[in-house]
N, C-alpha and C positions, 0 to 999 in steps of 0.2 A: 705616371701622373702628370709627367712633364716632360718633353722635348727639349734640349739645347740642341743648336745647329750653328753653323761656321766658328766653330770655337776656336780659337789661336791658340798656338802650343808654344810659349815662349816660355822664358826661365818665371817660374812661380813669384820671383820677387819684384818683376818687370811692372811699372805702371802701364804698358798697354797690357796689360794681364788682368790688372783690376778694373782696368777701363773698359774694355771690349768683354770681361766675363758675360755681363748680366745681360749683352746686347740681343739674346736669342733663346730667352726660357718662354716656352710656347705651353701653356696646360693640355695636360694629355686628358679626354673624358669623353663619353661617348656623344652621339651628335645630338641627342635627344635632350642632353642638359647645356649643349652649348649655343649660346646665342647666336644667330646671323641675321644680316642685311635684308631686311623687307620684314622680319618678323612681328607681327600682330599683336598687340596688348590691350585687354579693356581700358587701364588706367596705370597713372604712374608709378603705384604702390606693388599693384600685380608685376609690371616690367621689374620694379627694384629687388622685387622679392625672387625672381627666377635670375635673376643676375648674384644676387648674394647667396642664394644656394650654386650657383654655377661657381661659384667663389669657395664657398666652402666645399665641395667636391674637392676642387683642385689644388686648394692648400693657402689660398689668400683671402684676406679680408677686401671687403669694398665699403664704400660710403657715398651719401649724396653729395653730388657737388652745385655748379651755377645751372641756374633754372631762367629761361625767358618766359613772359608773358605778352600778352598782346594788350591792348587797349580796355580791352572786357575785364580785365587782370586773370586770366583764364593762362593755363600752362601751354606754351608753344613747343617748347622744347626743354628738355633736362639731362644732363651730365651724370652717368655715375661712374666714381675712379677707383682704381685699387687703392686700398687705404694708404700705400706706399708713395703714391703721387706726389710730386711739389718737390719744392727743395729744401734741405734742412737749415736751419735758422745759424747763422755763423756771428758768436760774438767776439765782434773784433774789440769790445774794450782793454783799454791797456791797465785800467785803474786795478794795481793792485791789492789797494785796500777793501774795495769790496768783495766780500767773499762769494765766491761762484759755487754752485751745484755741480756734482759732477751728474751731467746728463748724456744722454744717448738720442740720436733719430733715427726714426725708420724710413725718413723721405731719401727715395732714390733717385728724383727729376727725373724719370720717364714713366709717363704715364698711360697705362693702359688705361679703357675706358671704352664708357655702353652710351651711345647718344641716341634718343628717342626721338621722336619729334611727331605732334600732331597730325592726326590724318585727314582730318575734315568732318569725320561720321562721331566725333566725340572719343574717339579710342587712339592709338597711337603705336607705331612701327616704330622699327630698329633704323635708323639713320647710317650710322658707322659704328664699326665695331671693329678695337684695335685688341689684341688678344695676346702679343707679344709683353712679353715683360723683362726688366735687365736685373732681377732677382730671383733666387730659388724661391722655391713653395715649401710649406710646412710638409715634413712628414708624418710617417706613424704616431714618432715617439713626441713631436711637438706639436700635434694637430688642435690637441685640447688645449692649448693658450691661445689662439685667434680666438676674436673677438667674435667671430662666426658660430664659432663652436662653443661659445658660452652664453647662453642663455637659462636664466632662471625662470621656470616652468610653475606652474600652479602649484604642484607637488614639491617643488626646490623651496618658495617662499612660505610654504604652509607649514612644511619641516624645520624651517628655523625662527618663523613664530612659536610654535608647539615648543619648539629645545629652548627658546627664550623663557618660556612660561616655568619653563622645570630650571631655570639659572642655570642653561646650558649657552655659552656664550657663541660668536661664528665659528671659531677657529674649532673649536672641537664639535659644533654641529657638523662643522665641512667633514672632520674625521670619522665622526659616525655614518654622514652618508657613504662615505668610500668604503667605509667595512660594508655597507649593507650591500654596497653596487657591485662591490669587487676589485677596483681599482681606479685611479684618478682620473684616467683617460674618459671613464665611463661618466664620473659626476655631471660635467655636462657645465660646470661652474669652478673660477676658482676659490680660494678662501677670500680672495679680496672681493670679490663679487658678492660672497654670503656678508662681508662686513658691511659693503653698502646695502645692500637690503636693511641692515638694522641702524644704517643711519640713515637712511630713505626714511624710517618709520619715526624717529626721533621728528627729523627735520618737517617731517607731516607735521606732526604734532603739535611740536613748537609753541608760538605763544597761545595757542587754543586748550592746552593742557587742560588747565582746570575746567572750562568751558565743557568739553569733552567726557569729562569725568561726571561733571555733574548731570550734563544731559545723558550720558549712560543711566544715571540713576533715576533719573526722573523715566526715562522709556520702560527700564525695568518694573517700577513701579505701576505703570498704566497700562502697559502691555504684557508682562510677564509675570510678575510677582508682588499682588495688591497688599501684599503683608511686610515688602519692603519698606523701611523707615531709613531716613538720613536726616542728617542737621550740617549744617554748615554755616560757615561767617568769613566775614571781610573785615578790612581793615578800611581807614578812611581813603585810600586811594585804589580801593577795591579790588586788593589781592587777598588770595585765598590763605587764611590764615588757620582755621580751623576745621575740620571733618570728621565726622562720626555716623557709621551706617550699620544696619543688620538686615538680616534677607529674613523670608517667615522662617526659614530650618530654624536658625539661630535663636528667633525668638520663642518657638516652640518648646527647643533646648531649653533655654534660659526658665521657661514656665516651668517645667520638671526638676531640673537640676540648679536652680538659679540661688539655692539657701546660701551658699558659701560661694565669694568670687575673690579671684586676686589678679591684680594686674600688673605689670612691670613696664617702664619703657626699654625702648630696644633702639638702636642708631642705623646709620649707615645702611638705610633701604630704598633713599630716594634722593634723588641729585637735587633737591633743595634742601637737605637735612633736617627734614621734619621730623618728629618724633613719632616713631610707631609706637602703640599701646592696645595690644589686644585683651582684652575681658574673657578669664579661664575659669570655668569650673570644672567639677569632675562628675562624669557621667557612672548610667550603671553599671558599664563593666570596669568600672573604676579608674578609665582615662579621661586624659583631657578634652577638653569640648570648649569650643570658640561659640562664646555669645556675640560679641560686638567686635568694631576694631574701631579706634580713632587716631588721625594724624593730627599733632597740634605744633604747631609754630615753634614751642620753647616749653621748658620744663617750668611752671613757677604758680605763682597763685591764682591768675587772672584764668589762665589757661585752663587749671585743674577745674577750676569754679566751672567754666564753661561745660567741660567734660560731663560731672557731676550731673551738671543740670539738664543735659542732654541725655545722659541714663535715665534720670528719673522723667524725661517725657515719652521716654520710649517703651520702659520695660517697669515704669513704678518706682516704688520702694519696697519691695517685697522679699528684696535680699536680706538674708539675717547677720551676715560677717562679711565684710571686704578685708582683704590680706593684700599690705603693701610693703614697702621696705621703709625705711626711718629717712623718708622725705618729711621737712617739718609745712614745707604749702600742701602738700597731698593731705597731710593730719589735719589740716585746718579747714579744710575745705570740705573734707566729707565728713566731718563732726557736723559742720554747718548747713551741709545741704540732705545729710540722712542722720537726723539727730537720736534717732531711736535702733540705729543699725550698730552692731560691736562693732569697732576697729582695730585690727588685729596687725600687731607689726612681725614682720620674718625677723623669726629666730633665729634663722642662721646667719643672717647679715650681721645680727649684735654680737653674738659666740663668736663671729668672726673678726671682731674686734678687739677681743679681750688680750692676743699677744700683743697686737700695736698701742695698746694702752696700759699692759702691767709689764711689759719688757717680754720681748721673744725667748729667752734664755729660763724667767722664773717659769711661764707656763709650759715651757717642755721637759723641764726636768725637776722642778716640784710638783708635788701629787694635788697640787692646787684645784686644777682642770679638771680631773677624773673626780673629786668630791662635788665640786659645782656642776658639774654636766648631770649626776646623779638626781640632784635634785630640780635642777631646771628642766630637764627634758622628761620629767616623771610626768606621766596621765595620770596618777591614783593620788597624787598627793592631794592633801586641802590646802586651804589658802595659810591657813595656821602654821601648817607643817612646811609648807614651802617656806613662810617667812622666816620661822626657828631653824631652819636649816640654811637659811641663806645667810643669817646673822651670824650661827656657830661657823659656820668654814671663813667668813670675814674676817670673824674675830680671831679664828686660829691663825690665820696666816696676817695678822697685824694692817690690814688693811681699810681699818675703818675712816680712814680721812683722805680716801681718794674720791675725788671731786666726780669721775667718770662712775663708777661704780653705785657713788649716791643718785646719780642723774639715772642710772638703771632701774635703781629699786624702785624710784619715784615712780618711773613708768611700766612697772611689775604689770600692771593690769592692762596692759597693752601686748603682751609678750608671753607671759606665762601661763600654762597649759591651765594653773589651777582655778585661774579668772574666769577659764571658758568651758566650764564644766555645767554650768547649771543648765544648760541650754543643748538641746537634741541638735547634732549634724555642726555647730560653730565648732569644734574641734577636729573636722574633717580636714582643713587645711593650716597647717603651722607656719608652715614657711612659702616664698614666693617659687619656691626652685620651681612648680607646675609652669608658672610665666615664664622663669627663665627658659626651661626647656621648652616650651612652644616658643619663645623667641628667636632659639636657635634652632628648632624648626623651620618656624617662617623665613630664615634669614639663608636656607637652602634652595630657597625658591627665586628670592631676590638679591636686585646688585644695588652697589650706593649711588649707581650711573642714572637708575631707573627714572623716567617721568611717572608722574601719577597716574597717568592712565597704564602703560606699561607695570607699573607695580600694583595695580587693581587686578588686572588678568593673573600676573605672578600671585597674588593672595589668593587670587580664585581657585587656580589650580592649586593650590597647597589646604584650603579649604575642602576640595574635591578628594582629594587623595586621604585627607582626617576623617569625613565621613565614609566614603569608600573601606576605610576599618573601620571604622561603626557596624559597617553593613556587613562585614565579612564577618564579626562577633556575634551580631544578631542572629545569622546563617546558623553558629556553630552552637547557637543555644538551643538549635530544633534538636542536638545531642544530648542525649541524657548520658550525665556523666557516672562514674561507677562508685556505689556507696561502700564508704572504711569501714562504719561501724556498723552495719546490719542492723539499722534500726530504724523503722515506720517514719521515724521522722526525718529522714535523711532523703526519702522519696519524696516528702512533701515539699523540702526546702528545693530538692531539683526541678521540682515542677512550678515553682514561686520564679525562682532566683535566676539571674544570668549565671552561666558558667562559671565567671570569674567571682560572683559572691559565694556561690556555692561553695566554693574550696576557702571563701574564707571564713564562712558559716561552719563549714565543715570542721575546721580547726578549734573552734570554740565548743562543738559537740563533742567533739575527741575532749579535749580538756576540762570536760564536765564529768568524765569517767576514771580522774586521778584522785588527787589527794584530798578533795573536797569533802568537807562530811557536812551531815544536819545536825545541831545540837540541838535544836527543840521544836516543835511543831503544835500550832494551835488555831483553834477557829473562834471568829469572833463577827457578829452580824452576816455569817453565812460566808464568811470570806477565810479564806483558808493559808496561814500563814507560816512562814519556813524560817528557821534561823541557820544560817548556813557558816562556814567556815574555811576559809580560804587562806592557807600557811603564806602564800604569794601575794595575792593581790589584796587582802585585807578588806575584801569585801566591796571594793571599789571598781568602777569599770569606765571606761571611755563611751561614751555617747555619740554614735555616726550611726545611728537608725538599725541598726538590729540587734537581736539578742545576742545576749555575753554567754559565757559558760554557766554562770549562777543560774540564767532564767532556765536555759536547756538543762540544769539539776533538776530543777524545782516542777517542770514539765515532766520531767522522766519519772520523780516521785510520788508525783500525782498521778501517773497513769493517763497522760494526755500522748496520744502519737502524731498532734501536728501542730503547727503554730497558731496560737489562737491570733484570727486577723487582726484583731488592735493593735497588735504589736508587728505587725509588719508596713513597711515603708514602701510607698509606692515609688520611690525614684530606685529602689534597687530591682526593683520585676523586670521579667523580660518584656522588650519592648515599650518601655517606660514610656515615652518623649509619645509614641503615638497613641497610647492606650489613656494616657490622664492628663495630657493638655488638651484646653476648651478651646484652641487657635487652630480653626480650619485651615489647611493648605488648598490654594486652591490648585489646581496642577498645572505645573511649571511650563511656558512656552517659550519658542525659542523669538526672540527679536525679528530673525530674519529669517523666516519657514524656509526659502525660494535657498539659499548660501546653507542654510540647514541639509536641506535634502540632496544638494550639492555635493556636500562633503559625504555625508551619509554613502551616498551612492561611490563616492570614489573610494571611500575606506574600504567598501563592499569589494569594489573591483581590485583594488591591492591585495586582499586577502583573497581572493577567488586566484589572482595570479600564484600567489604564493603555494597556495594550497595544489594549484597545479603542477608545479614545479616539483615540490615533494611528491607528488603520484608518480612525477618520471623516475625519481628514484637513480640517479644517474645511468637512464637507458638512453643511449645515443640517438634512438630511432625517434622516443617519444619527444627529445628533447629539441630535437632537428626538427618535429612538427609543432610544436609549440612556436618555435624560432618563424618557419614559413609563415602561421598563422597570423604571427604578429607582424610581421611585412607586409601581407595582405590587411591589416587591419589599418595600420600605418600610411598603406597609400589610399588607402578608404578615405580617413578622415583628416588628410593633410588640413592643418589650421594655421595657416602664415600670419594670422593676426596676433600670435602670442609670442612676436618677436620681440624682443627686449627694448627698441627703440622705437617702435610704433605701438605696444600696449600702452595704456592710459595709465602711468605707475601710481599717481594717487585713487582712484578708484579702483585696485585690485588691491592695495594698503587697507583701504579702507572695510571692505568685503574681510578679508583677510583677517584683522584684528578687532573687526564686529565694534570700532567707535568711529564715528563721523564725525569730521570738523563742523561747527557751524559759523554762520556766516560771519557774523557780528560776535567780535570779542564783547561778554557781559562781564566775565569775573577772568581777571587777570592770574598767574600763577604764582604762586608763595613765591616770596623775597627768600633768598639764601640763609638759612641760618647759620649759625657758629655757636653753637651754646653746649651744654653740657653733653660729653658724647663725640662732638665732631672730631676733637683733637687726641693726637694720641694717646694713649692712659698713659698715669706716671704709674712708674715702677717703684714702690720702696725697697727700703734697703734690706729688711729680709727676706722679700720675695727673691732680690738679686742672687743674695747669698744661697739661695736655694736652688736657682738656675733651671727652673721650671719643673723642678721634682721634689718629692716628695723628701722631708726631713729625715734623715737616718743617723743613728747612732753611729759613732765611731769611738774607736780605743783613742784615750788621751796618752801622750808620752810621759805625761808628768804624774798622775795619778793611777797609771795603768786601768784604767776603767772604760767601759762600752758608756760612753754620756753623749749629750747634744754639744759638749765643748770641746776644745782643744787645748795645748798647754798653755797657749798665749793670753786666756780666760780661766784658766782653771783655776778654783778658789779651794781644792784639798790639798793635803799635804804629801810627801813623796813617800 
């Protein structure tokens, strides 16, 4: 790879050895790869590419240098140098008060060079070539760190962007890529190069962030999905403050499954600190489904009012119930914008506050919470039964004067199940746990430093995964589940309902064979009525859109082997969103068909290559054949225009991320929010004492009992 001539051999510690060591380093390569005086090139770029590859073969980097032009501004002479040419900077400042960085310099003051000159025919020829260097060259172990060996190809960039959409940062993406390729030497780029590509994307987006995303939505609406709807708002200075969007699939899902909607805010999803609020429901597989997403400047009445109005504009007011946490601003705006819709507060959030409001030890050691939970969480109690039970428990533990309990009792119609059993499906969601689990799911795909444009791409990836899981469940619905009770009605259920719902209904069919008995049966106006006695549920049921055990017992006693269709709710049936939505979805098209086709072909080539490697199965002859074939292809399709310092950076970024910068900024990015959720959460004393673990009983040294206290706060006797 290199030759060293006229080497002196003094003591290794002498200055002469250091000065003269590098005078005679000459690259060693084949004649075809080495430039020579008089060599012809069609243009400057081609000549630099040749010198660049000569350097990468021999183990040194090259760079462009001085250029001379004539009166017509045409290049007449161009210099290409070794990257280590030039003199190192010498900081002779003696000011010790200035903090200096510890730096190194690769400059070694002896320029190997290639000089080309215009030949008068539009081309160039090599006028001078100096091949001697005064430094050693990179070997096999260090060749990967040369700039000439580091070039982000389209495959690299696509991999980095695809990884970012899954919340995989540049460092982890580089490690994964290395595992795919086999070694760091074969990656072709360092982790810093991966990080720079991510930085370039953010710089490319820059101040155009909001404009890019709004233009993306407009393009989707006009060219890709005509059922895509979005709303946005700006402030007086034209900064984006609110954004609300839903595509055709989400709108179709809402039409079928949008009877109950839950939403809860999540934070740290974008660089501006905007509040992200996904609107969540339950689909026919009893899984969470996303209807719409909103980004708000902050959590206050004005922002929630705008979001509710945008929701009504896109979806109407067909929703039956909205479940939220105990946010007063949200409560006011929901009741104002949806006057006929039930608003339900999250039971879990309220129940979680009891220890803080009534003392932790009291709730942990007394039977108060156990008794109250039986009353609060009961789906089968009437309003009167709940109120009587609540008052009995409050009186038993002498808590009638507690102000917070009085407030919760006054709000009972917003969170107690007994107040939501008067209409089907309203009891489907009782807490915001659906929203919180969805927030947790989306947070796996986004990072707090994402721009809005990056956030949308990551959100879309998360949505694709959610819908892919739904597609898998739809596929499994084609398989017939095994009946357990050997009843004909089970077959009818299996043919109608999704697999998930089949097993839920199967439990009801099994329960109908239990301890329930028919006490009376009579016919009036050609209607048969049966009086049943259920020792467990007192003849009361939770209404979520399918028959309970009592209904199946009545059908069995009446000799009906199928479910009457008036009792079948469409939302639980197989492929309900396709069968019962009135929204006609157009075939989704890609905004950039040419780029999509290129990406598809690239993916096919990659899988084809992996398949042939797999076919080789370790056979050295087959692997050698593949290697030789790849070498032939590489020589045939050499494309030097993909070099990093020649390729147009912004064009490639735009193609890869599918977002194009508009020339004139019309909508400014959001202002930085520093509202609820942006700071570190304050941890209470009770939670600190737990250390993040569940509270466990321990033996008190004073009373010798296993309890939730110790000898310092024990109230018992020895």
